[in-house]
C-alpha positions as CSV (number, residue, x, y, z in Angstrom):
1,M,-148.6,151.0,-113.7
2,S,-151.6,150.5,-115.9
3,Q,-153.3,148.0,-113.7
4,T,-154.3,149.2,-110.2
5,L,-155.1,146.8,-107.4
6,Q,-158.7,147.4,-106.3
7,L,-158.9,147.5,-102.5
8,F,-161.9,146.7,-100.3
9,S,-162.6,146.8,-96.6
10,T,-163.7,143.4,-95.3
11,D,-166.7,144.8,-93.4
12,A,-168.1,146.6,-96.5
13,F,-167.2,144.1,-99.2
14,Q,-170.0,142.4,-101.1
15,P,-169.0,140.3,-104.2
16,Q,-170.7,141.7,-107.3
17,E,-170.3,138.7,-109.5
18,D,-172.7,135.7,-109.8
19,V,-171.5,132.8,-107.6
20,A,-171.5,130.5,-110.6
21,H,-168.7,132.6,-112.1
22,R,-166.5,132.7,-109.0
23,L,-164.1,130.1,-107.9
24,A,-162.3,129.8,-104.6
25,I,-159.0,127.9,-104.7
26,A,-157.5,126.6,-101.5
27,N,-154.0,127.9,-100.9
28,D,-152.6,124.3,-101.0
29,A,-154.3,123.5,-104.3
30,D,-152.7,123.6,-107.8
31,P,-154.5,126.2,-109.9
32,R,-153.4,124.4,-113.0
33,E,-155.9,121.6,-112.1
34,A,-158.9,123.9,-111.8
35,D,-161.6,124.1,-114.4
36,L,-161.7,127.8,-115.3
37,T,-164.5,127.6,-117.9
38,D,-166.9,130.5,-117.4
39,I,-165.0,131.7,-114.3
40,T,-164.6,135.5,-114.1
41,V,-163.3,135.8,-110.5
42,I,-160.9,133.6,-108.6
43,E,-160.5,134.0,-104.9
44,L,-157.2,133.1,-103.4
45,H,-157.1,132.9,-99.6
46,F,-154.4,133.9,-97.2
47,P,-155.0,131.9,-94.0
48,K,-152.3,134.0,-92.3
49,F,-150.2,136.8,-93.6
50,S,-147.0,134.8,-93.5
51,D,-148.4,132.1,-95.8
52,G,-147.4,133.3,-99.3
53,R,-148.6,130.3,-101.4
54,A,-151.4,132.5,-102.9
55,F,-148.7,134.7,-104.5
56,S,-147.5,131.7,-106.5
57,Q,-151.1,130.7,-107.4
58,A,-151.8,134.2,-108.7
59,F,-148.6,134.2,-110.8
60,L,-149.6,130.8,-112.3
61,L,-153.1,131.9,-113.0
62,H,-152.1,135.2,-114.6
63,R,-148.9,134.5,-116.3
64,R,-148.9,130.8,-117.2
65,L,-152.6,130.0,-117.6
66,G,-153.4,133.4,-119.1
67,F,-156.4,134.0,-116.8
68,T,-157.7,137.5,-117.6
69,G,-160.5,137.8,-115.0
70,Q,-160.3,139.2,-111.5
71,I,-157.9,137.5,-109.0
72,R,-159.1,138.4,-105.5
73,A,-157.0,138.1,-102.3
74,T,-159.1,137.2,-99.2
75,G,-158.3,136.3,-95.6
76,D,-155.4,137.7,-93.6
77,V,-154.6,140.5,-96.1
78,L,-152.3,143.3,-94.8
79,I,-151.5,146.5,-96.6
80,D,-147.8,145.5,-96.4
81,Q,-148.6,142.8,-99.0
82,L,-150.4,145.0,-101.5
83,V,-147.5,146.0,-103.8
84,Q,-146.4,142.3,-104.1
85,M,-150.0,141.3,-104.7
86,Q,-150.3,143.7,-107.6
87,R,-147.0,142.6,-109.1
88,S,-148.0,138.9,-108.7
89,G,-151.2,139.3,-110.7
90,F,-153.9,140.0,-108.1
91,T,-156.5,142.6,-109.2
92,Q,-158.5,142.9,-106.0
93,A,-157.7,142.6,-102.3
94,V,-160.2,142.4,-99.4
95,L,-158.2,143.9,-96.5
96,R,-158.3,142.4,-93.0
97,A,-160.7,144.3,-90.7
98,D,-157.9,146.2,-88.8
99,Q,-156.2,147.4,-92.0
100,N,-156.6,151.0,-93.1
101,L,-158.0,151.3,-96.7
102,A,-156.6,154.8,-97.2
103,H,-153.1,153.8,-96.1
104,G,-153.2,150.9,-98.5
105,Q,-154.2,153.2,-101.4
106,A,-151.4,155.6,-100.5
107,L,-148.9,152.8,-100.4
108,L,-149.9,151.6,-103.9
109,A,-149.6,155.2,-105.2
110,H,-146.1,155.5,-103.7
111,Y,-144.7,153.0,-106.2
112,P,-145.8,154.1,-109.8
113,A,-143.3,151.8,-111.6
114,F,-140.6,149.2,-111.2
115,Y,-137.3,148.7,-113.0
116,Q,-137.7,144.9,-113.3
117,G,-140.6,143.0,-114.9
118,D,-143.2,141.1,-113.0
119,A,-146.2,138.8,-113.6
120,V,-148.3,141.7,-115.0
121,H,-145.7,143.8,-116.8
122,T,-143.1,141.2,-118.0
123,A,-140.7,143.5,-119.7
124,P,-138.1,145.4,-117.7
125,H,-138.7,149.2,-117.4
126,F,-135.8,150.0,-119.7
127,V,-137.3,148.0,-122.7
128,A,-139.4,150.2,-125.0
129,A,-143.0,149.0,-125.4
């Protein structure tokens, strides 16, 4: 995969972007209604790991709206969700405090490619680029 999900530990994470260029979207909001002018980072929140609405929001932002900035997962983010996050369009994930950063990185490295397309790489693996 050409795009790698950046992982951060919640206790060590400090946003680097100016707050004026960051937009937090509630997980029950429609991202198509957001004003993305001058926004470089969008934060999508997982209130609990079993609430997957942020996956749909990331897909809409990346694939349908063509957002090219950072899409950051925050909240109850588990390493179990990382591969799906990467495939849905997330570019950054701030892991819940009890999650192991090294295990998350190893998990992402375990799956270098997928046969079917996704939000980031739309063509199936068997289609020549």
